[in-house]
C-alpha positions in Angstrom: -37.2 -229.4 -175.8 -38.6 -232.8 -176.9 -41.9 -231.9 -175.2 -42.0 -228.6 -177.2 -41.2 -230.3 -180.5 -44.0 -232.8 -179.9 -46.6 -230.1 -178.8 -49.5 -230.1 -181.3 -49.9 -226.3 -180.6 -46.5 -225.4 -181.8 -43.9 -225.7 -184.6 -40.2 -226.0 -184.3 -38.0 -224.7 -187.2 -34.3 -225.0 -188.0 -32.5 -221.8 -189.0 -30.1 -222.5 -191.9 -27.7 -220.0 -193.4 -25.4 -220.9 -196.3 -26.5 -224.5 -195.9 -25.3 -224.6 -192.3 -27.6 -225.2 -189.3 -27.1 -222.0 -187.3 -30.0 -222.0 -184.9 -33.6 -222.8 -184.2 -36.9 -221.2 -183.3 -40.0 -222.6 -181.7 -43.4 -221.0 -182.1 -46.5 -222.0 -180.2 -50.0 -220.6 -180.1 -53.0 -220.1 -177.8 -56.5 -219.7 -179.4 -54.9 -219.8 -182.8 -54.4 -216.0 -182.8 -52.0 -215.5 -179.9 -48.4 -216.6 -180.7 -45.3 -217.0 -178.7 -41.7 -217.3 -179.8 -39.7 -219.3 -177.3 -37.0 -220.1 -177.6 -35.0 -218.7 -180.5 -31.3 -219.2 -180.7 -28.5 -218.4 -183.1 -25.0 -219.8 -182.8 -22.6 -217.0 -181.6 -20.5 -217.1 -184.9 -23.7 -216.2 -186.8 -25.1 -213.5 -184.5 -25.1 -209.9 -185.6 -25.6 -210.9 -189.3 -29.3 -210.1 -189.5 -30.3 -213.8 -189.3 -32.5 -213.3 -186.2 -34.3 -210.4 -187.7 -35.0 -212.2 -191.0 -36.1 -215.3 -189.1 -38.7 -213.4 -187.0 -39.9 -211.6 -190.1 -40.4 -214.9 -191.9 -42.1 -216.5 -188.9 -44.5 -213.6 -188.5 -45.4 -213.9 -192.3 -46.0 -217.6 -191.9 -48.8 -217.0 -189.4 -50.9 -214.2 -190.9 -53.8 -215.1 -188.5 -51.8 -214.0 -185.5 -53.3 -211.0 -183.7 -50.4 -210.9 -181.1 -46.9 -212.1 -180.8 -45.2 -212.5 -177.5 -41.7 -213.5 -176.2 -39.4 -213.1 -173.3 -35.8 -211.9 -173.4 -33.0 -211.6 -170.8 -32.9 -207.9 -169.9 -29.1 -208.1 -169.5 -28.8 -209.0 -173.2 -29.1 -205.5 -174.5 -28.6 -206.3 -178.2 -31.3 -208.9 -178.1 -33.8 -206.5 -176.4 -32.9 -203.8 -178.9 -33.6 -206.1 -181.8 -37.1 -207.0 -180.5 -37.9 -203.4 -179.8 -36.7 -202.4 -183.3 -39.1 -205.0 -184.7 -42.1 -203.5 -183.0 -42.2 -205.6 -179.8 -43.1 -203.6 -176.7 -42.2 -204.3 -173.1 -45.3 -205.5 -171.1 -44.0 -204.3 -167.8 -43.8 -207.8 -166.5 -40.4 -209.2 -165.5 -39.2 -212.3 -163.7 -35.8 -212.5 -161.9 -34.2 -215.8 -162.8 -31.0 -215.3 -160.7 -28.6 -212.5 -159.7 -27.4 -212.3 -163.3 -30.5 -212.6 -165.4 -34.0 -211.2 -165.4 -36.6 -212.1 -168.0 -38.6 -209.2 -169.5 -41.7 -209.9 -171.5 -42.6 -208.3 -174.8 -45.8 -208.2 -176.9 -46.5 -207.1 -180.4 -50.0 -206.4 -181.8 -50.6 -207.1 -185.4 
């Protein structure tokens, strides 16, 4: 995580709700127009409250030069995948099995 925080091609943000640190999101870019979100996390107590959706919306607005946004999600986390798909992210068809309980699926959104 420290390497990501210090990466000159990325930005790390705290997610704060009601003056409480509830998560974080890291954004990095390639060619200044291709952006990745990885990772984003919200504390369990604050999930399902619209915080992730609002965070992604704000991040996308902060980088209007982006032509694409990409991210990966664990396919077994159905609610997370649903959120990304609802926000316009489409499965790329690429997946990577991490272990018997988790498979990453990759998403892309064109701006």
